[in-house]
Chimera marker file (.cmm) of the C-alpha trace (Angstrom):
<marker_set name="trace">
<marker id="1" x="0.000" y="0.000" z="0.000" r="1" g="1" b="0" radius="0.5"/>
<marker id="2" x="1.307" y="3.474" z="-0.806" r="1" g="1" b="0" radius="0.5"/>
<marker id="3" x="0.952" y="6.608" z="1.291" r="1" g="1" b="0" radius="0.5"/>
<marker id="4" x="-1.449" y="9.341" z="0.236" r="1" g="1" b="0" radius="0.5"/>
<marker id="5" x="-0.566" y="13.028" z="0.338" r="1" g="1" b="0" radius="0.5"/>
<marker id="6" x="-3.048" y="15.667" z="1.419" r="1" g="1" b="0" radius="0.5"/>
<marker id="7" x="-0.627" y="18.616" z="1.175" r="1" g="1" b="0" radius="0.5"/>
<marker id="8" x="2.398" y="19.516" z="-0.928" r="1" g="1" b="0" radius="0.5"/>
<marker id="9" x="4.746" y="22.242" z="0.323" r="1" g="1" b="0" radius="0.5"/>
<marker id="10" x="6.797" y="24.313" z="-2.098" r="1" g="1" b="0" radius="0.5"/>
<marker id="11" x="9.873" y="26.127" z="-0.776" r="1" g="1" b="0" radius="0.5"/>
<marker id="12" x="11.101" y="29.109" z="-2.772" r="1" g="1" b="0" radius="0.5"/>
<marker id="13" x="14.835" y="29.693" z="-3.221" r="1" g="1" b="0" radius="0.5"/>
<marker id="14" x="14.424" y="33.251" z="-1.887" r="1" g="1" b="0" radius="0.5"/>
<marker id="15" x="11.673" y="35.510" z="-0.591" r="1" g="1" b="0" radius="0.5"/>
<marker id="16" x="9.668" y="37.135" z="-3.370" r="1" g="1" b="0" radius="0.5"/>
<marker id="17" x="7.200" y="39.979" z="-3.334" r="1" g="1" b="0" radius="0.5"/>
<marker id="18" x="3.507" y="39.140" z="-3.072" r="1" g="1" b="0" radius="0.5"/>
<marker id="19" x="2.681" y="40.752" z="-6.415" r="1" g="1" b="0" radius="0.5"/>
<marker id="20" x="5.553" y="38.877" z="-8.101" r="1" g="1" b="0" radius="0.5"/>
<marker id="21" x="4.237" y="35.576" z="-6.698" r="1" g="1" b="0" radius="0.5"/>
<marker id="22" x="0.693" y="36.118" z="-7.964" r="1" g="1" b="0" radius="0.5"/>
<marker id="23" x="1.271" y="34.397" z="-11.332" r="1" g="1" b="0" radius="0.5"/>
<marker id="24" x="3.001" y="31.471" z="-9.633" r="1" g="1" b="0" radius="0.5"/>
<marker id="25" x="0.070" y="31.018" z="-7.234" r="1" g="1" b="0" radius="0.5"/>
<marker id="26" x="-2.392" y="31.153" z="-10.120" r="1" g="1" b="0" radius="0.5"/>
<marker id="27" x="-0.372" y="28.577" z="-12.106" r="1" g="1" b="0" radius="0.5"/>
<marker id="28" x="-0.200" y="26.158" z="-9.164" r="1" g="1" b="0" radius="0.5"/>
<marker id="29" x="-3.922" y="26.591" z="-8.564" r="1" g="1" b="0" radius="0.5"/>
<marker id="30" x="-4.550" y="25.544" z="-12.192" r="1" g="1" b="0" radius="0.5"/>
<marker id="31" x="-2.945" y="22.134" z="-11.642" r="1" g="1" b="0" radius="0.5"/>
<marker id="32" x="-5.276" y="19.147" z="-11.506" r="1" g="1" b="0" radius="0.5"/>
<marker id="33" x="-6.224" y="18.191" z="-7.966" r="1" g="1" b="0" radius="0.5"/>
<marker id="34" x="-5.250" y="21.519" z="-6.350" r="1" g="1" b="0" radius="0.5"/>
<marker id="35" x="-8.014" y="22.772" z="-4.058" r="1" g="1" b="0" radius="0.5"/>
<marker id="36" x="-6.364" y="25.974" z="-2.847" r="1" g="1" b="0" radius="0.5"/>
<marker id="37" x="-3.061" y="27.825" z="-2.814" r="1" g="1" b="0" radius="0.5"/>
<marker id="38" x="-1.875" y="30.478" z="-0.376" r="1" g="1" b="0" radius="0.5"/>
<marker id="39" x="1.386" y="32.235" z="0.303" r="1" g="1" b="0" radius="0.5"/>
<marker id="40" x="3.257" y="32.208" z="3.583" r="1" g="1" b="0" radius="0.5"/>
<marker id="41" x="4.530" y="35.640" z="4.676" r="1" g="1" b="0" radius="0.5"/>
<marker id="42" x="8.215" y="35.705" z="5.677" r="1" g="1" b="0" radius="0.5"/>
<marker id="43" x="8.815" y="36.563" z="9.334" r="1" g="1" b="0" radius="0.5"/>
<marker id="44" x="11.607" y="37.315" z="11.769" r="1" g="1" b="0" radius="0.5"/>
<marker id="45" x="11.513" y="33.656" z="12.844" r="1" g="1" b="0" radius="0.5"/>
<marker id="46" x="12.292" y="32.607" z="9.270" r="1" g="1" b="0" radius="0.5"/>
<marker id="47" x="15.256" y="34.973" z="9.185" r="1" g="1" b="0" radius="0.5"/>
<marker id="48" x="16.503" y="33.714" z="12.555" r="1" g="1" b="0" radius="0.5"/>
<marker id="49" x="16.292" y="30.051" z="11.493" r="1" g="1" b="0" radius="0.5"/>
<marker id="50" x="18.139" y="30.769" z="8.251" r="1" g="1" b="0" radius="0.5"/>
<marker id="51" x="20.898" y="32.668" z="10.064" r="1" g="1" b="0" radius="0.5"/>
<marker id="52" x="21.337" y="29.876" z="12.620" r="1" g="1" b="0" radius="0.5"/>
<marker id="53" x="21.606" y="27.291" z="9.853" r="1" g="1" b="0" radius="0.5"/>
<marker id="54" x="24.169" y="29.427" z="8.010" r="1" g="1" b="0" radius="0.5"/>
<marker id="55" x="26.144" y="29.834" z="11.249" r="1" g="1" b="0" radius="0.5"/>
<marker id="56" x="26.367" y="26.052" z="11.635" r="1" g="1" b="0" radius="0.5"/>
<marker id="57" x="27.704" y="25.729" z="8.075" r="1" g="1" b="0" radius="0.5"/>
<marker id="58" x="30.212" y="28.547" z="8.613" r="1" g="1" b="0" radius="0.5"/>
<marker id="59" x="31.523" y="26.818" z="11.743" r="1" g="1" b="0" radius="0.5"/>
<marker id="60" x="31.859" y="23.506" z="9.888" r="1" g="1" b="0" radius="0.5"/>
<marker id="61" x="33.686" y="25.194" z="7.023" r="1" g="1" b="0" radius="0.5"/>
<marker id="62" x="36.089" y="26.901" z="9.430" r="1" g="1" b="0" radius="0.5"/>
<marker id="63" x="36.694" y="23.575" z="11.206" r="1" g="1" b="0" radius="0.5"/>
<marker id="64" x="37.602" y="22.004" z="7.856" r="1" g="1" b="0" radius="0.5"/>
<marker id="65" x="39.890" y="24.863" z="6.868" r="1" g="1" b="0" radius="0.5"/>
<marker id="66" x="41.494" y="25.257" z="10.292" r="1" g="1" b="0" radius="0.5"/>
<marker id="67" x="41.231" y="21.984" z="12.236" r="1" g="1" b="0" radius="0.5"/>
<marker id="68" x="41.682" y="22.273" z="15.979" r="1" g="1" b="0" radius="0.5"/>
<marker id="69" x="44.941" y="20.748" z="17.157" r="1" g="1" b="0" radius="0.5"/>
<marker id="70" x="44.529" y="17.963" z="19.638" r="1" g="1" b="0" radius="0.5"/>
<marker id="71" x="46.431" y="18.389" z="22.883" r="1" g="1" b="0" radius="0.5"/>
<marker id="72" x="47.720" y="15.450" z="24.878" r="1" g="1" b="0" radius="0.5"/>
<link id1="1" id2="2" r="1" g="1" b="0" radius="0.2"/>
<link id1="2" id2="3" r="1" g="1" b="0" radius="0.2"/>
<link id1="3" id2="4" r="1" g="1" b="0" radius="0.2"/>
<link id1="4" id2="5" r="1" g="1" b="0" radius="0.2"/>
<link id1="5" id2="6" r="1" g="1" b="0" radius="0.2"/>
<link id1="6" id2="7" r="1" g="1" b="0" radius="0.2"/>
<link id1="7" id2="8" r="1" g="1" b="0" radius="0.2"/>
<link id1="8" id2="9" r="1" g="1" b="0" radius="0.2"/>
<link id1="9" id2="10" r="1" g="1" b="0" radius="0.2"/>
<link id1="10" id2="11" r="1" g="1" b="0" radius="0.2"/>
<link id1="11" id2="12" r="1" g="1" b="0" radius="0.2"/>
<link id1="12" id2="13" r="1" g="1" b="0" radius="0.2"/>
<link id1="13" id2="14" r="1" g="1" b="0" radius="0.2"/>
<link id1="14" id2="15" r="1" g="1" b="0" radius="0.2"/>
<link id1="15" id2="16" r="1" g="1" b="0" radius="0.2"/>
<link id1="16" id2="17" r="1" g="1" b="0" radius="0.2"/>
<link id1="17" id2="18" r="1" g="1" b="0" radius="0.2"/>
<link id1="18" id2="19" r="1" g="1" b="0" radius="0.2"/>
<link id1="19" id2="20" r="1" g="1" b="0" radius="0.2"/>
<link id1="20" id2="21" r="1" g="1" b="0" radius="0.2"/>
<link id1="21" id2="22" r="1" g="1" b="0" radius="0.2"/>
<link id1="22" id2="23" r="1" g="1" b="0" radius="0.2"/>
<link id1="23" id2="24" r="1" g="1" b="0" radius="0.2"/>
<link id1="24" id2="25" r="1" g="1" b="0" radius="0.2"/>
<link id1="25" id2="26" r="1" g="1" b="0" radius="0.2"/>
<link id1="26" id2="27" r="1" g="1" b="0" radius="0.2"/>
<link id1="27" id2="28" r="1" g="1" b="0" radius="0.2"/>
<link id1="28" id2="29" r="1" g="1" b="0" radius="0.2"/>
<link id1="29" id2="30" r="1" g="1" b="0" radius="0.2"/>
<link id1="30" id2="31" r="1" g="1" b="0" radius="0.2"/>
<link id1="31" id2="32" r="1" g="1" b="0" radius="0.2"/>
<link id1="32" id2="33" r="1" g="1" b="0" radius="0.2"/>
<link id1="33" id2="34" r="1" g="1" b="0" radius="0.2"/>
<link id1="34" id2="35" r="1" g="1" b="0" radius="0.2"/>
<link id1="35" id2="36" r="1" g="1" b="0" radius="0.2"/>
<link id1="36" id2="37" r="1" g="1" b="0" radius="0.2"/>
<link id1="37" id2="38" r="1" g="1" b="0" radius="0.2"/>
<link id1="38" id2="39" r="1" g="1" b="0" radius="0.2"/>
<link id1="39" id2="40" r="1" g="1" b="0" radius="0.2"/>
<link id1="40" id2="41" r="1" g="1" b="0" radius="0.2"/>
<link id1="41" id2="42" r="1" g="1" b="0" radius="0.2"/>
<link id1="42" id2="43" r="1" g="1" b="0" radius="0.2"/>
<link id1="43" id2="44" r="1" g="1" b="0" radius="0.2"/>
<link id1="44" id2="45" r="1" g="1" b="0" radius="0.2"/>
<link id1="45" id2="46" r="1" g="1" b="0" radius="0.2"/>
<link id1="46" id2="47" r="1" g="1" b="0" radius="0.2"/>
<link id1="47" id2="48" r="1" g="1" b="0" radius="0.2"/>
<link id1="48" id2="49" r="1" g="1" b="0" radius="0.2"/>
<link id1="49" id2="50" r="1" g="1" b="0" radius="0.2"/>
<link id1="50" id2="51" r="1" g="1" b="0" radius="0.2"/>
<link id1="51" id2="52" r="1" g="1" b="0" radius="0.2"/>
<link id1="52" id2="53" r="1" g="1" b="0" radius="0.2"/>
<link id1="53" id2="54" r="1" g="1" b="0" radius="0.2"/>
<link id1="54" id2="55" r="1" g="1" b="0" radius="0.2"/>
<link id1="55" id2="56" r="1" g="1" b="0" radius="0.2"/>
<link id1="56" id2="57" r="1" g="1" b="0" radius="0.2"/>
<link id1="57" id2="58" r="1" g="1" b="0" radius="0.2"/>
<link id1="58" id2="59" r="1" g="1" b="0" radius="0.2"/>
<link id1="59" id2="60" r="1" g="1" b="0" radius="0.2"/>
<link id1="60" id2="61" r="1" g="1" b="0" radius="0.2"/>
<link id1="61" id2="62" r="1" g="1" b="0" radius="0.2"/>
<link id1="62" id2="63" r="1" g="1" b="0" radius="0.2"/>
<link id1="63" id2="64" r="1" g="1" b="0" radius="0.2"/>
<link id1="64" id2="65" r="1" g="1" b="0" radius="0.2"/>
<link id1="65" id2="66" r="1" g="1" b="0" radius="0.2"/>
<link id1="66" id2="67" r="1" g="1" b="0" radius="0.2"/>
<link id1="67" id2="68" r="1" g="1" b="0" radius="0.2"/>
<link id1="68" id2="69" r="1" g="1" b="0" radius="0.2"/>
<link id1="69" id2="70" r="1" g="1" b="0" radius="0.2"/>
<link id1="70" id2="71" r="1" g="1" b="0" radius="0.2"/>
<link id1="71" id2="72" r="1" g="1" b="0" radius="0.2"/>
</marker_set>
């Protein structure tokens, strides 16, 4: 038996203006089986999560470039 989806989430590569997204929302709404489409407004929490994730990657990159010397 296969799973059934009731929602598909689309993540945009960057935040876009509401009026720029209008055509994209209309196009998705035209797809067969789509009941409704709505945008999700970017918030400070989104910015914070993105910055924390980038910080983790920066730390990992620095650790690769400059490994910590082990002391005995």
